C-alpha positions in Angstrom: 0.0 0.0 0.0 1.3 3.5 -0.9 1.8 6.0 1.8 -0.4 9.1 1.6 1.0 12.2 -0.2 2.8 14.6 2.2 1.6 18.1 2.0 2.7 21.4 3.6 -0.4 23.5 4.0 -0.1 27.3 3.7 -1.7 29.3 6.5 -4.1 30.9 4.1 -5.8 27.5 3.6 -6.3 27.0 7.4 -7.6 30.6 7.7 -10.1 30.0 4.9 -11.6 27.3 7.1 -11.4 29.0 10.5 -12.7 32.3 9.2 -15.2 30.7 6.8 -13.8 32.8 3.9 -15.8 32.4 0.7 -15.4 31.3 -2.0 -12.4 29.3 -0.7 -14.0 27.7 2.4 -15.3 24.5 0.8 -12.0 23.4 -1.0 -9.9 24.4 2.0 -12.2 22.5 4.4 -11.9 19.4 2.2 -8.1 19.7 2.4 -8.2 19.8 6.2 -10.6 16.9 6.2 -8.2 14.9 4.1 -5.5 15.6 6.7 -7.8 14.7 9.6 -8.7 11.4 8.0 -5.1 10.5 7.1 -5.7 10.6 3.3 -2.8 13.1 3.2 0.0 13.6 5.6 -0.1 17.3 6.4 2.2 19.8 8.1 2.0 23.5 8.8 5.2 25.5 9.0 6.3 26.4 12.6 6.1 30.1 12.0 2.5 29.7 10.7 1.4 28.4 14.1 2.4 31.5 15.9 0.7 33.7 13.3 -2.4 31.5 13.5 -2.4 31.9 17.3 -2.1 35.7 17.0 -4.8 36.1 14.5 -7.2 33.7 16.2 -6.8 35.2 19.7 -7.2 38.7 18.2 -10.6 37.8 16.9 -11.6 35.4 19.7 -9.5 35.0 22.8 -6.2 33.4 23.9 -8.1 30.5 25.4 -10.0 29.9 22.1 -6.7 30.1 20.2 -5.1 27.5 22.5 -8.1 25.2 22.1 -8.2 25.6 18.3 -4.5 25.0 17.9 -4.7 21.9 20.2 -7.4 20.6 17.9 -5.4 21.2 14.7 -2.3 19.6 16.2 -4.3 16.3 16.3 -3.9 16.0 12.5 -1.4 18.7 11.4 2.2 18.3 12.3 4.7 21.1 12.7 7.2 21.6 9.8 10.5 22.8 11.3 11.7 26.3 10.5 15.3 26.4 11.7 18.5 28.3 10.8 19.1 26.2 7.7 15.5 26.8 6.4 15.9 30.5 6.9 19.3 30.6 5.2 18.1 28.6 2.2 15.0 30.7 2.0 17.2 33.8 1.7 18.6 32.4 -1.5 15.3 31.8 -3.2 14.3 34.5 -5.8 10.9 35.1 -4.2 9.7 38.7 -3.6 7.9 37.6 -0.4 10.4 36.2 2.2 7.5 34.4 4.0 6.7 32.4 0.9 10.4 31.5 0.6 10.4 30.2 4.1 7.2 28.2 3.4 8.8 26.6 0.4 12.1 25.7 2.2 10.1 24.3 5.2 8.2 22.1 2.7 11.4 21.0 1.0 13.3 20.3 4.2 10.4 18.4 5.5 10.4 16.2 2.4 6.8 17.2 1.4 5.4 16.1 -2.0 3.4 19.3 -2.4 2.8 22.7 -1.0 -0.9 23.7 -1.0 -1.8 27.3 -1.1 -4.2 29.7 -2.7 -1.3 31.9 -3.9 0.3 29.6 -6.4 1.6 32.5 -8.4 3.8 33.5 -5.5 5.7 30.2 -5.9 6.7 30.2 -9.5 9.7 28.1 -10.2 9.0 26.2 -7.0 11.3 23.5 -5.8 8.3 21.2 -5.5 4.8 21.2 -7.0 2.5 23.9 -5.7 -1.2 23.3 -5.9 -4.4 25.2 -5.0 -6.7 23.2 -2.6 -9.1 22.3 -5.5 -6.1 21.1 -7.6 -5.0 18.8 -4.8 -8.5 17.4 -4.4 -8.7 16.8 -8.1 -5.3 15.1 -8.2 -6.2 12.8 -5.3 -9.5 11.9 -7.1 -7.3 10.9 -10.1 -5.1 8.7 -7.9 -1.9 10.7 -7.3 
């Protein structure tokens, strides 16, 4: 039996679900459901967790943010962001440094895909970058 594809999920996909952002909510929720059911192995970059906490507690409360992150940690792992990831990200030709860090966190974690709504920000990626709907379609075709 093949192991499930390994996917680094960009924070915007998680926020689409938590903030019920349309028109992206449905596809993003399906990606998180795929992670929760083990159909994909999924990680969120370490720096995304801190941003998630900040944004969630700003709109809700610190207790709600802790609770939500605890729930997400049941099926989303943490992709390491260390000195090597940062140094390698500095060498990527991306205009947005955070995107470069996402890409290097995915590469260093040996992910198969990076899933984001901002695929244009990852041109010439070191690994395939898919929108949530594209990942769903690819899985339905048996990747």
